[in-house]
N, C-alpha and C positions, 0 to 999 in steps of 0.2 A: 708183571708176567702177562703174557697174552692170554686172554680169556679162552678157556677150553669148553667147547660146546659139543655134547654128544647128541646126535640126531638119530632117533629111532623111527624110521618111516619107510615108505615104499619108494621105489624108483620109477621115474616118469621118463619113458624113452623119448618123448618129445621135448624134454628139458624145461617144461613150463611150470611144473609143480613138484611136489614130493622132494626127495633127496636133492635133486638138482637145484631147485629153487632155494632150498635150505642152505646149501653150501654157498651159493652166490650171495645170499643175504648175510650170513655170518662173516664171510670174507670181506664184503664191502663195509661192514661195521667194525672191522678190526679184530675179529675173533678167529680162533682156530677151529675149523669144523671137522668132526669125526663122525663116523656113521656106523649104524647097525641096520642093515637093510632087511626089512620084514617081508617084502614082496617085490617081484619084478613085474612090471606092467608093460603091455604093448599099447601105446596110446599116442594120440596127436591132438591137434586143436579141435578136432571133430568129435572125439570120444575115446573110450577105452575099448580096445579090441580083445584083450585077454589079460588075465591076472594069474601069476604063479606064486603062491605063498612060499616063503622060505621057512623050513622047519624051525620050531621054537628053539631046538638045541643049537642050531647054527646062529640064530639071533643072539642067544646068550653068549655064545663063543666070541662073537664080534664085540659084545659089550665088555666081557671079561678081558679081552686082549688090550683094549685101549685104557681101561681103568687100571690094569696092573702096571702098565708102563708109563702112560702119559698123564693120567688122572683127568678129572672132570670138575668143572665149576657149575655147569647147568646142563639140563637134559631137555630136549624138545621131543615130544612124542606126537607123531602124525598118524598116518595109516598104519594100523597095527597088524593087519593080515589075517588073524584068526583069534578065536576065543582062547585057545591054548597059549598062544604067544602073549596075549594080554595078561593072562594069569601069571605066566612065567616071568614076564618083565616086571610086573607089579611086585612080585616076591623078591626079585633081584634088587629092585630099587630100595628095599628096606634094609639091606645089609649095611654094616657099618662103613665100608669103604665108599658108599654112595650116599650116606646119610646127610652130608652137608651140601649136596647138589640141589639147586632149585629146579623144580620140574614144571615145565609148561606143557600142558596137555591140550592138543588140538584134536577133538574127537571126530576125525574124518569119517564120514558115512557115505557121502555122495560127491562125486567129482563135479567141477563146474559145468561139464557137458551133460550132467544128469545121470552118469553111470554110477551104479551102486557099488560101494567099496567096503561095506561092512554088513554082515548078516545079523539076524536078531540075536543069535548067541554071542557074537562078538560085542554087540552094543550092550548086552547085559553084563559082559565081563569088564566093561569100562569102569564099573563102580570101584573096583580095586585100584585102578589107576587114579581115579578122582581122589581116593583116600590119601594118596601120596603126593598129589599135585600141589604146587603153590598157587597156580591159577589155571583155569580152564578157559578156552577161547572158542566156544561153539558159535556157529551162525544161528539164525532164528529157527531154522528147521531142525538143526541138531539139538538145540536147546529144548525144543518141544519133545523130541524123541527121548531125551534124557529125563523128562518129567518136569521140566520147568525150572525156574530160578531157585525155588525153595529146595527142590530135590538135589540140585547141584551143590548149593551152599551147605546142605546137611552134612556133606563130606568134610567140611572144614576148610576147603580151598576157596580162594577168591574166584570171582566170575567176571570175565569180560564178555558182556552180552553185545555181540556185534550187530550192527544195523544194516550191513551192506545188502542183505537180501530183503530189506523192507521196501515199502512203497515211498514215493515222493522224491523231491529234488534234494532233500537234505538227509545225510547219513548221520545217525545218532549212535554212538558207542558208549556203553555205560560200564564202569568198573564198580563192582559190588563186592563187599567183604562180609563174611559170615557174621561177624560180631559188630559191624559198624554200619551196615546197609550201603547205600550208594555213596561212594567217596569221590567219584569224579565222573564227568560227563563231557563228551566231545561232540560237537556238531560241525559239519562241514558240507559244502556243496557236493552233490554226487558228480563224479567224473564220468562223462558220457564216453564210454569206450567198450568195445568188445574184447579187449585184451586184458581179461581178468583172471586168466588161468594161473592159479598159484597164489592168490591173494591171502587166503587163510594160512597156508604154509609159510609164506613170507612174513606175515605179521607175527605168528607164533615164534619163529626163529629169531626175529628181530628182538622180541621181548626176552627170549632166553639169553641172547647175547648181552643185552643190557643188564640182566640179573647176574650173569657170569662176570661182568665188569664191575659189579658192586653197586649198581644203581638200585634205588628203591623201586617198588613195583610201579607206582603211578608215573614217574618220569620215564621209566623203561617203556611203558605202554605209549606214552605221548610221543617219544622218539620213534617207536616202531610204527605208529600211525603216520608220522611225517614220511618215514621211509617208504611205506606202502604207497602213499599218494604220489610221491615223486616217481616211484617205479612205474606206476600206472601211466603217468604223464610221459615217461621216457620209453614206453613200450615200442618195440621195433616194428610192430605190425606184421608179424609172421603168421602164415597159415590162413585157412579159409574159415575157421570157427573162432572159438575163444582162444585168442593168441596169448603167448607168454608175456610177462611183464619185463620191464627194463631195469632190473636190479643193477646191471653193469653201468647204467647211466647215472646212478646216484653217487656222485663223488663231489668233493669240495663243497658240500652243501651245509656245512656248519652243524652237523648232527652230534658232534662230540662236545665235551665240556671245554676243552682247550681251544684256543683261537685258530681259526682257519683263515689264511690270507687268500681271499677269493674274489675281491672286488676293488677296483680303483676307479675314481672319477677324475677326469682330466678337464681343466678349463678349456673353453674353445671360444674363438671369435667369429668363425664362419660356420654355421651349422651344416650346410650342404657340403661344403668342402671337407669338413671333418668326417661326416658320414661316409662320403665317397672314399676317403682315404682308408678308413678302417675296413670297409668292405673290400677294397682292393688288397688289403693286407691279409684277407682270408677269414676275417671274423664274420659271424652270422648276426645280423641285426635282429634283436628280439623285442625292443621297445622303440617306438617312434613317436615322440611327443614334440614335434617341431614348434608348436605354439609356445612351449616352455623352453625351447632350446635344449632339449634333453633327449639323448638316445643311449640305448644300452646294447652291448654286443656280447655274444658268447663265444669263447674259444673252444677248441676241440676237446680240451680236458675238463670243460665245465666251469672254468673260471670266467667271470664277467668283467667287462670294462665299459665305463660310461664316459660320454662327453657332455658338458653342460656349458652353454654359452653364458658368459658373465659370472661364472662361479669362481671368483678369485682372480688373481693376476695370471697372465699367460706364463706357462712354465711351472706353475704350482700344481699340486695334486692333493686329493684326499684319499688316504689308504684306509680300507675297510677290513676289520678283523671280526669274523663271526664266531659266536659261541652258542651252543645249545643251552647254556645256563648263564645267560647274559647278566641277570640281576645279581646272582651270587658272585660272578666274576668281578663285576664293578664294585660290589660291596667289599670284596676281598682287597682289591686295589686301593679303594678309598681308605680302608683301615690302615693301610701301609703308607699313606701320605700322598698318593696320586691325586692331583687336583683335576676335577672335571669341569668343563665349560657347560656341559648339559648332562644331567643324570638320566638314566634310562626313562624313555617315554615312548608311547605309541604314536607313530606318524601316520598321516592320512594315506600314504602309499603302502601301508601294510607292514612296514618294518618297525621294530622296536630299537631305538638308537640311544647311545650315549656318545658324547663328543669331548675331545680334549686335544691338546697340542703337545708335541714332544719338546725337549729342551731347545731345539733349533727353530721352533715355530711351525713345524710341519703339522698339518691337520690329520687327525686320526678319528675314525668313527668305529666304535665297538657296537655290534648290532646283532640282531637275531631276525631272520627273514623267513625261514622255512621254505615253503614252495614259492614264495613271492619274489625271490631273487631271480630265478630262471623261468618261473611259470606264473607271472602275475596275471590277473584276469584280462588285462589289456595287452598281453603278449601278441605280437604279430603272428 
């Protein structure tokens, strides 16, 4: 069944954050997004011009409508609107018909532009939501306003302490559990971009979708981080301020457990002739390694194709199937008698690969590349 994700958050008229970012994220990750809008905002990439809170009664009516008919597997809470709404939603989440839904709480207090989206009373009311959450995802400023790591963990929920608002060229995100301490840490180069509007909303919604699909928390967070980084790299560059991300550009990127057919490598004999041919065909060249006889191209739907001089006989190919859980997939196949020429290993170009041949001798590569397929550090 399609994972059902209820989003309780505010609307962003500019489409960069809030409900709009949440819907795009859940949809791109294969879930069904439902909404309970807590506030209507007038905003763009430059800032928030106005906020109109939706009465708590109407928020609850939206929740009850979808729960009664469609049902829910996970809940993502973002901008809550008011202290009254926070209290009402927390009480509603405790009812039996919502008891099985994982709750991801993104304690939105300040927009990317700097506009305040939660007053002191609302922030104090967040405690009831923390009591119900499976994981909270505050940025560094929000974490301080909540009283720090110990204060959040005291509610029994896990904490994803995000490092995007920190200093330095490396972003560090830490997953901490109340009874186990730090259980995972991710470090990645900071992406230099102004198009960061909606990063927190996108991350929390992606985590909620993973939990709704039955993923454990740690891999759900790992996939969500990959989604956010790809969406930052695919940002369309709209507006004069903090622009929206490019959730719609994250496709065919192997973020699911099952295989995605998204890369083929063709042998070539004349590097320049092959590059010119595929450019003429309308593909966009994204890697140019002429010294190694290798080039990679991207199609309009995000699938990539490479040419490699001297890689096998002319007319042969290597087909690439990507999985977000490569090692588990290969182990599953090996237990069922599939013979591999190469078990999963990390390659110098940033991909993790396993290799085999089909009964006819055609080459297959099962791999996991994350952002390195379409956005390697040496991308043109």
